[in-house]
N, C-alpha and C positions, 0 to 999 in steps of 0.2 A: 381571609380578611372579610369583615362584614362591610356592609355599606357604609358611607360616611354619614355620621349622626352630628349634626351641629350643636357646638358646646352651649348655644343659646336655648336649647329644649327646655333645661329647668327653669329658665325665665318665661318662656312661653306657656309651658304647659305643666304648671307646678300642681302637684297634688293638694297643698295647701299652704297659705302665705300668712306670715307674721308681721305686722308692723309696729315699729318702734318709733315713738315721736308723734304719735297722733293727737290732734288738738281740737279743742272746741271752739276756738277763736278764729272767726270768719276773717279769710283774708290771709291765713297763714299756710306754711307749707304744709304742715301735718293735717290741717282741717281739708285742704284742697285735695291732696292725697285720699284721705278717708272718704270723701264725697264720693270720688270717681271710683274707689274700691268697692264700695257698697252697693253702687248701681250698676256694677259690671260682673263679668263671669265668675269673678272670684268672691261674691258677697258671701256665698254660704261656706266659704273655705278660708274665710279671713278671721284672724285673731289679732289682738291687741295687747301690747305689753305695755304698761304705763305703771310708775311709781307714784304719780300724782293725782290719778283719777280712778274711780272705780267703776265709772262708766263714761261713755261720751256719746251724746244724741242717741240715748238708749242703747247702746251697745256696750256689753260687760267688758271690762278690762282684767287682765291679769298682772298680778304684781311681779311674776318672773316668768321666764321661759319654760321652767321646770312645771309649772301649773299647767300647761298645755298638754292634754293627753292625745288629741288629734294627731294625725300624722302631717308634717310639715316639710317642705323641700324649697322655700324661698323666703328670705328676710328682706324687708324692707327697712331701712334706716334713716330717719330724720332727726337724729339727735344732735347735740354739740360735738365738735370734733373729737375732745378729749375722750368722750364715751365711746365713741365707735370701734376702736380696737377691741376693748373687753367683750362688746356685744359680738363681734365677728368671732371671737375665742368661744364663745358660750354657744353660738349658732354650730359653728364646727364641731364641737364636741356633742351637740345633739344630733348631728348628722345631716344638718342642712348645709348644702355645699353650694348656694348661689344666693348672692346677696348684691341688692341694689341700694347704693350708698348715695344719698341725696346730699348729705351734709357737705360742705365746704372746709376749707383749711385744712386739707389732708394731702398736700403734696409730698413727694418722696423725700424732700430736703428737710420738712418738719419732723419732730420727734414723734408725733401721733401718726403722720403718715407713714413714716418708716415702720413703726410698731404695728400699723395696721396691714401693710405688705407682708411682714414677717409672719404674723399670726395667720393671715389668709392662706400663704403658701404652706405652713405648716399643718393646717387643718384640712388643705385642699377645698379652700372655698373660693370659687369663681367669682369676680368682682365686676360690677357695671356700676362706674363710677370711681372715685367720689365726684361731687360737684355735678352729679347727672341731672338732667331734668326729666329722664325716664324714658319711657316707650309707650307707643299705642299701636295695638293692632284691633282696627274697626271690626274686622270679619270675625275676630274670635272674642269680642267683647272685652277686649282688655284695654284699660287706660291707667297706666301707672305713671302717671304726671300729675302735677298740681294744676293743670291747665283744665278748666271745669267746662268749656263749651263744647258742644257737640261737633264731633269730626266725622265728616261724610265717608262712607265706606268707598272705595274706588280702586284703580290699579297703579297708582303713583306711590312709590315708595320715597321718602324724605330721610337723609342721614344728615344732621347738623351739629357740628362742632361747637355752635353758640346756641345756648338756651334762649338768650334774646331773641335771635333770628328766627328760631324754631317757633317760638311763641308768636312772633308778629307774622309768620306765615299762616298760623293756625287761626289767627285772628281775622285773615284775610276773608272775604265774602266770596265764596267760591260758586260758581253755577252748577248746574246738573252735569256739565262736562267734565269736571274733575272731582275726585275723591282720593282717599288714602288707602293703600293696602297696609301701609306700615310706616310708624314715625320713630325715629331713634334719636335721642340727644345723649351721648355717653358722657359729655362733661369732660372730666378729667382722667378718665379711666385709660389706664395703661395696662390693663388685663384684656377685658373683653372690649374691644374697640372696633376700628374701621374694618380690617381684615375679616374677624368672625361675623360682623354684621352683613358684609358683602356676601361672604359665602351663603349666609342664610337666604338673602335677598334673591340671588341668584338662582336657588332652588325653589322659592316661593312662588306657586301657581297664581296667587293673586296680584302680583307684581308684574307689570309689562314695561315699566321704565323705573329707573332710579335715578334720584336727584340727590346732588350731594352739594353742601355747604362746607369749604374747607378753609382752614388758617394755616394750617402746617402738618406735618406728620411726626409720629414717633417710630413708626418702623417702615421705611421707605420701601424696603424689598417685600415685606408682607404685604404693604398697601397695592404694590405694582402687581404681584402675583394674583391677589384675590380680585383686583378690579379689571385685570385683564380677562379672568376667566369670566367674570359677571358680564362685562362688555361684549364678550363673543357671542352671547345669546339674548341680551336684550340691552335697550340703550341706556348709557350711563351719562348723566348731563350734570356738570359741576360749575358752580362759583367759587373761584379761590380769591378769597379777600387777602389784604397785604401785599400790594403790588409794589409800592415804593418801599424804600428802606425805612422810613419812619414809621408807616403803617405796619410794615413786617414785624417792626422791634416791638409795637404795641400788641400786635397780636400774639406773638410769643410770650409776653408776659401775662396776656389774657387767658390764653388757653394752656399754658404750659407745653406747647408743642415745639418742635424745631423748625425754624424757618429760615430761607436763604432767599438768593436771587429768584425773582419771579419767572424768568425767561427759562429757568432749568425746569421749574415746575410746569409750565406750559408745555415744554418739550417731552416731560414725562408722561402728562396726560394725553397728548397727541400719541405718542408711542404705545401708550396702553389703549388706545380705541376709544379714548373718552372725549365726549364733546364739551370743551369749555365755553361757557357764555361769561358776560360781565356783569350782568344784573339779575337780582332774584326773579322779576318779572320774565326774564329772557328763558330762565329755566322752564317755564310753563308754556311758553311760546315753542320751545324747540320740542318739547314734550308733545305738544299738539301736532307739530310737523311730522315728527317720527311716528305718530300712531299710524301712519299710513303704511301698509306693507309695499307700496310702490317706491322705488328709490331710484335718483336719477345717475345715469352714467358720467355725466360730467356737469358743468354749470351753465349751460345754454338755455335761456329762459326766453319763451315766448309770452307775450302779454296780449290778452283780448279784453277789450273794455268797450262799453257803450258811453264812454266819455273820454275827451281827450286830457282834461286837467289831471284826473287821477292818474292816467298812463304815464304823465311827465313826472308826476311825483314818485311813481314807481321806478323811473328811468333813473333819476336821480339817486335813490337809493342804492340801486343795482350798481351804478358807477362808484359809488363810495365804497361797496363792499366787493369790489373786483368781480362781478356777475356779469357774465357776457350775454349780450342781447344776441339771441339768436338770428343767424342769418338765414331768412326763408329761400328755399329752393324755388327757382322758376315755375315749376308746376305748382307750387304752394301758393305762389303768389297769383298765378293765372286763376285759379280757383277761388281765391279769396276776391279778386276783382269781379267776378261773375255772382258771387255772393252777396256782395256789398258794392254795387255800383255807385260811383258818385262820392266814395269815400276819401276824403283828404289822406288816408294813409294807404301807401302803397306796398307795405310790408309791415314789418314788425316794429312798433306795436300796431295790433290789428283793432281799428276802431269800427265797431259793427253799427254804429250811430245810435243816436238818443231813443229812437222809436223801436229799437230793436224787439223782437218776440222771441220766445224760446226756440224757434226752429232756427233761424239765423244765428243766434248766440251759440247753441250747441254745435252747428255746423262749423261754425269758426274754430271752436276748440278742438273738435275732432280732426279737421284740416291740419291745424297746427302739430297735433300729436302724431299725424302720420307722417310728418316730415323728419327724415332720418338726421336732420341738423338741429333738431329740437330735443331737449332733455327734460323739459318740464314746462307746464303752462300755469301762468296766472291769470284766473279770469275775475275780472272787476266789473261789478255792476252797480250803477248809480240809480237810486229810487226817482221815478218820475211818474207821471199819470199815464204814460203809455204801456208802463211794464208790470206784471205782477211779479214781486221777488220771488215767493214761494214756487210759483209755477215755474220760473226758469230755474230755480235750485233743484226742483224735483227732476225736470227735463236733463239737467246738466249731470246728476246722479245716475239717472237711467242710461244716459247716453255713453257715460265714461267709466262707470264702475268696473268694467271688465279691462281697462286699459292697462298697459304694463308701466306706463309713465306717470309720474305723479302730476295731480292738479291740485292748485292752491286755488283757494277762493276768497274773494273779499266783496262781501255785500255791504255797501256804506250805508249809513244811516242806523237807527237804533230800533225805533217801534215797528217798523215795516221789514226790519231785516232780522228781527229776533228769532222768529219762526224758521226762516230760512237757514240760519247758522245751526241751530238745533238740528235741523234735519241732515245738514253737513256732518256736524258732529256725530250724530247716530250713524250714519253710513260710512264713518272713519275718513272723512275728506278733511284736510287741515283748512280751516277757516279763521279768517280776521278780521278785526274792524277797521284797519287802515292798511293802503298800500305798502307804506314803509314797513309796518309790521310783518305782512306778507313775504315780502322780497327778504326781509332779515330772516324769516323762518325758512325760506329756501336756501339762504346762505348756511343756516344751521346745519340743513340736511346735507349739502355739499361738503361741509367740511367733516360731518360725521362719516360720510362713506369714504372720504380720503382717509380719515383716521383708521376707520375698519381696515383698510388695506394695510395700514402700517402694523396692525396689531398683530398679522400673521407672520411679521417678519421677525426670523429670530436668528440672527447671524452668528457664525463662530468667531473666535477671537482673532483668528489669522485667516486673511483672503487667498483666494487660490492663485495668487501671484506667487513670484520667487520668494521663498521664504526669508524672512529678515534675520540678521545676525544679533539675537537677543543677547547673546552671550558677550559680544563685544560692546554694545551699548551698556549691559550690566557692568562690565569692566570699569568704563568711564564713569559711571555713577558711584560705584564702589569706591574708586580712587579718590574722588572728591570727598565722599564721606568719611574714608579713612583719615583724611586731613582736616576734618571736622568744617569742611566746606559745605553750604547748604546752595551753593550757586555754582553753575558751571562756567568756563571761560567759553569765549566764541569759539574756537576751535573744538573744544569738548562738545558744545552744544552742536555743532555742525557735524561731529563725528557721531553722534547719536541719531541725529538725522539720515547720515549716510547709512548707517547700519540697518536703516529701515527703508533704505531705498528711495529717499526723498532727494530729488535734485538739488544740489548746495552748489554755491560758488566757492572755490578753494580760498582758505584763508591760512596764511603762514606768518610765524612771528619772526621778525628780524631785531636784532639787539644792536645794531651797527649800520653805519652809510653803507660799510661795503657789502655786508650780508644782505641788506635791502635791495642793493642794485643787482647783485647776482639773484635774488628770489625773482625781482622784477624781470630780467632777462630770460628766466625759466617760465614764467607764468605767461608773459607777454603783454604788450601794451594795448590799450589804455589800462590805468590801475586806480584803485583806490586806497588810500592808507588813513589808518585811525590808530588812536592810541592802545596799547595792549593794557587795558586797565584790569584791575580785580575785579570778579565777577560780581555784578550788582553795582557797581560804581558809575554814576551818571556821567556821560561825555560832558567835557565842557563846551561852551559855544566856540564854535569856529575851530573845532580840533579835528576835523575830517577833511581830508584833502581829496579831491575829485579830478579825474581826466589827467592822471600823469601819463605823459607821452614818450619820456626819454629817461636815460640814465641820470643825467643832472637834475631832472625835476624831482626824482625820486630820492636821490642824496640830499637835495636842499630841503625837501619836505620833511626827511627824517630829522634833520638838523634844526628845523623850525619848531617842530613838535617836542623834542628832547629839550631844547633851550628854553622853551615855555614853561617846562615844569609839567606838562600835560601827559607826557609820556615816560614816566620815570621807569618802566619796565620793558621800554622798547615800543615797536608799533606792529600792527598788523597789517599786512597786505594782501590783497585780494583783486582779482581781474574786474574791471568795471563793466557790470552786465550792460549790455545795450539792447533794449526792446523798445524802440521809439512808440510803438503802438500798444504797448502793454498797460495793464492796469496793475496797480499796487494795491495788493490784498494782504490781509492778515489772518491766520489761522491760529487758534489757540486751543489749548486745554487748561481748565481751572478745575479746582476741586469745589465741589458744593457739599454743604454740611449734610443735606438730605441724601443726595442722589450721588455722591462722589464724582468721577470725572465728568466734565461736560465739555464739548467741543464747540467751538464758534468760527465763524466765518464773517468777515466785514471787510470794508475798505480800510487800507492802511491809513494811520495818523489819527489825528484828535476827533474827527467828524464823528465815528461811532461812539465815543465816550459822551460827545455834546447832545447828540440827538438818539442815542440809545438804539441804534441802527445795525443790527447784528441777527444773524441766523444761528439758532444753536441747535444741538441735537445730543442724545444720550449714546455713548457706545455701548456695545458694538454696533457698527454700521455694515451695511453691503451696499451694492450699486443702487438698489431701488430705495433706500432710505436715503442714499447721497442725492439721488435726483430729486427726492421731494425737497432735500435741503436747497438745492440748486434752484428749484422752482418757486421758492419764496419770493414772493413780488419784488422785495428790496433786492435780494440777490440776483434774480433775473434781470434787473434793469441795470445793476452795476456790471454783470458779465455780458450783456447783450451789445449788439452793434450800435454805435454812436457815429455821429458824422465824422469822418476821416479816420475811423478806428473800427476793424471788424470785429467781430463778437470773440470772446476768449473761448480756446478750445477746451471742451468739457471734459474729454477723456484724460488729459494729462492732470487737470484738477481733480477729476474723480480718483485717480489713483494715489494722488497725494493725501486726501482726505480718507481714504481707506488707511493707507498707511499710518495717518495720525491716529486713528481709531486702533489700529494695532498697538501702537505706543501707550495708548490710554490703558489698553487692556492688559498688556504685558508687562509693563513698567510701573507698578504701584508706587514705586519711589518717586516718581514725577508729582512735584508739588504744583507746578505750574509750568507750561510751556507756551511761548509767544513767538511765532514766526511773524515779525512785525513787518518785514519786507519781502513779500513773495511776489516776484515779478511775473505776471501771466499775460500771454498774447495768444494770438491764433495758431501759433506754432508749438507752444509748450509753456513751462513754468519754472522758475527757478528759486530757491529760497537765499536771500542774500543776509539777511540779519534774523538772529534768533537768540532768544534769551530763555534759560532752562534754570529753575529752581528746585530742588531735591529734598527729599525727608527721609530720615531713618525710619526704618520700619522693624518689628520684631520678627524673628526667625520662624516663630510658630504662627501661621497665619493661613486663611482659606487663601486658594491661588486667585480667586476672582471675588474675594470678599470685599473689596474696595468699591465694586461697581453695584448700581442698584439693579442693572438687567445682567444676571449672568449669561456669558456667551453658551452659544450652543457647543456641546462637547464632542466636535467633529472627531477627535481622536478613539472615540469608542465606536466608531463606524469600522465595519468589516464585512467581507462575503463569507460564508460558510458552507460546505459541503456536508451534507447529512449523510446516514447510514445506507439510504437507498440510492445515493449519486445525485439527488436532488440539490438544488442551490437555493440559498435566500441570503439577505442582508440583514445584519443584525446592527442595529442604530438605536440612538436616543429618539423619543417620539417627538414629533414636531405639530405645530397648531393645526397645519393643512391635512393631518392624519385623522381627524375627527370623524370623518364620515366612514373611512374605511374601519377604523376602530369600532364605530358602532355597527358596522355590518358583520364584522368579527363576532362580536358577542351576539347579535341576532342569530346567527348560524351555529352556536354551541348548542350542544345538547342539553336538555333540561338536568341531566345527571351532571355534565360538566358546570353548569351555571350554579348549581347548588354547592358543588365542592369548591367553588372559587368565590362565590359571593355569599354563600350561606342562605340562599334563597333562590327561587325559582323566577327570577325577572326575566321579562321578556327582552328587555333592552335597558341601556343605561340612561337615567334620567339626563336631562340636557345638562342640567348644572355639574352632574358627576363627570360627564363626559368633557365638559371644559376643564374641570379641575384635571384631569388626566392628561389632557393635550396642551394647556397653558400653564406648564409648570415653571418653577424656579429652580434650575438645574442646581444649584448650590444648596437646595434644601429637599428637592424630591428628585427621583429619577424613575424613568420609565424606558425599558428597553423593547422595541418591539422586533419581530423577526418578519419580514416583508418578502413577498414574492409576486408573480406576475400571473393573472388567470384573464384569459380572454383579452390580453392588452391592457388590462387594468392592474393598477398595484392593489395588493390585498394585504392584509395582515394575518399572518399564520399562527403567533402567540406573542403573549407579553409577560414580561417580568417587572415588578416596580418594587422600589423602597420609598418610604416617608422617613426622614429624619425626626427621632423623638426629642421632646424637649431639653433632654440632656445633652444633646448635641453630638454624642458620641455613639449612640446606638440608632438602628433603624428597625422598621418593622416592614416585613416584605410579603409578597405574594406572587403566585406565577400561574399561568394557564395557558395551554395551547390548543389550536384546533382539534377536533376529534380525529380528523383524518391525518392527522401529524402525529399520532401515537405510535410510539415504538421506533422514531427514525433518529432519536438523539436530539431533538430539538430543546425539550425540557432542559437537559444539561447543558447545552449551549448558552441558552438564555441566562441560567442561572449563574454559569461561570463568568459571563459577562457582566452580571448584575453584581456579583462578588467583586470583580476587577474594579468597577465603578465605585462601589462603596469603599474598598481598601484605597483607592486613589484620592478619594475625598477626605480620608483620614477617620473613617469610622472604625470603632474597634468591636462591635458586635452588630449581627443582623439576627433577627428572631422574628417569628411569625407564629398563627395558630393554624392547624389543620385538622379538619374532621378525621376522628379516629379511625373511620371506616375508609379513608381515602389512601388504601394501602400503596398503590402506585406511586402516588407522590413521596409518601414516607420512604420507599424504598430508594427513590431517586436522591433525596436529601441526605439520607444516610449515606449513600454512596460517594457523595459530594463532601462528606466530612461534618454535616449538621449532627448534632446532638438532639434526641427526642426525650421529653419530660411530660410526665403526667400533669395535669390540671385539676381544679376543683370541679371543673363540669367533666363527666366522663364521656361525653361526646367530642371533646376537643383534646388535642395534645398541643404542647409548644415545642417548636424547634428552633434551634439557635446554634450560631457558628461565632466563634471568636476569630477575629481577623488580625489581631496583632497582640 
């Protein structure tokens, strides 16, 4: 298999371009496009088709596409919507397979939009658009937008789902600190959109950070796969608009993308390693912060300032953003007292006084950096007659440029601070105009570091605890669906929880006073009683009886409830759970339109609804991801110790959340689940009340197709003994395998690299390595063979497939370490890969092999693959039908 080639290649390096819809009217779309194209790299390869004009601004026009004899590979279309499908059809028949569609009014629901997509698919024309603003690649001299102002070249890439937002950002006045490597505004494109753009930018050497303006998604799984790979090698910073229900509805109408609850989108971005910020300006502040290669271990900040007021302002912002003011160690405080005798500040923040010089200022910074309790330093300089801002800046750069901890700088003022800020920017020190902005940028960096840790987590669907009884839970759900019920009764819902080993209070149905007393005697007192209502029916006010302590009380309560008409089908009796120090919590699963099941944790009752106070996460979860959920400030306060009550025990709650994740993964029939009363204290937790709504599903479906993040397929892991008696482990690749996989490729012989990659590359490019390790297991599979060498895990071989657009076939490749040849490892890897493809439901695996690669061809033929010739005499195609 050859190396990955971006589908954007024909758009970025066309052999020739043709413009439909050029105009000589200033201020029009066609005129702006023509101006940019004629002044850019495509000027000598540009042609115009126009039935209205013979020439525009001195450039000849062709009446039809057939009149152009020059080679063409890209079409630019800015004509009325009804004409666009026919133009794309003509382009496809001419051999042009890439088109940028600027025209609007072409959504799939319109006749012209449906026809456009039909003809593009038939002629294999890839579409960027419709309603696209276009794209700009300054380093390549490309501006395929109607925006005519100059765009400075730099290292930031911008991708915007809004043309207006993109044009607004381009109109900003950027200083020399920022420029753009690429700008993409795909409009309503549902062909080439976010996943393809992110894959390209991940591998673009000019791009150091990626900025996203998002309103919604068309392909959540594709987006998460691509953005995870990109975020693993360079910062990705996003603004997501449409936070409220009203703005989300408008965003969906505006962009034609799918939108749902903002908290689920936020959880998805965190899980993908993306830093989310709230405003467009924050994107650039965060990018400035993340330019430094130095990253903090935690959020403990030390502040060094030559003025008390700016330090106080920084402290206010730190408290608001939950940034911890570092507690300096006694040796650090002693050193600072010697350095700044007479200062009012005995610790952090460190006031080096108004008349400080470069030496004192820098020594205070380095003293704080040396403290093990400090993760970063914010240096604030106020201009005055005693200090030379540039001299202090240069001294700071020289003293701490080798530091491993980040230093943020804030030189106040404008005229006197401008040269200092430029010096910091050149040295890649994050620098800001105000203390608040500097602290906010540090918070961005802290959150980015935390999200990067989440990026590496790819849990399986099932935890390592005792396996749940999925069959029992499925039988309860099937029974309800067979009766055409979409909600479970309380005993049924508790049965599902019990099947997944979640502690529940026992609930028993009683249909007579005598039965109620017998049940009460068996369960033990005190008891609670409530009507046995049809699933989904709300309880009437006053229909729950608590603290029933004797048989007469039970019989009386039964008669009262039935006589009132509130319990026509009997009553439910359960033990009264007594946890006087407990917190009443709620754990739920809901279905999000973009991301599938979403898990939430909050306080029980109405408060979370009123204040929107809940923590959410996307399954599958593991203990590290659950700990991040429990560390959410709101949840940490809810579960922590309060006067008269100890903290809630973390381990029982952690197990319940793991089991909830298992249910979300293994029971796609769950439309919603709400454990509305989970009582948790320092000893444990028990579910008292739960409601479950279910939904029917088709039999033919992908096992984890309902989830935005496919679980790690742990069932494909196993140990293997090779022909020489050595042992290895066969398993799906994980994100943490990137270094070992790169080392494996580096040590392949030049001959093996040519056979596998069809080239003699020395190592995998970082973006391709990320695409290998950060995969969607539902769309791609990489099986690695791992062993141990000198106490370190090493990759001995790898086999992979990628599912092709038809969804039923996959393209595969395999390679093993040179020293493993002849040990049977290749056959082991291919058998495991075939098993994985068959389990996924693929019907065909195929790949290309060099005709000279006789050992691999013999292996594949022995495994049942068929060899066929191709038009290229150096390649053969091998394939195997799986069913």
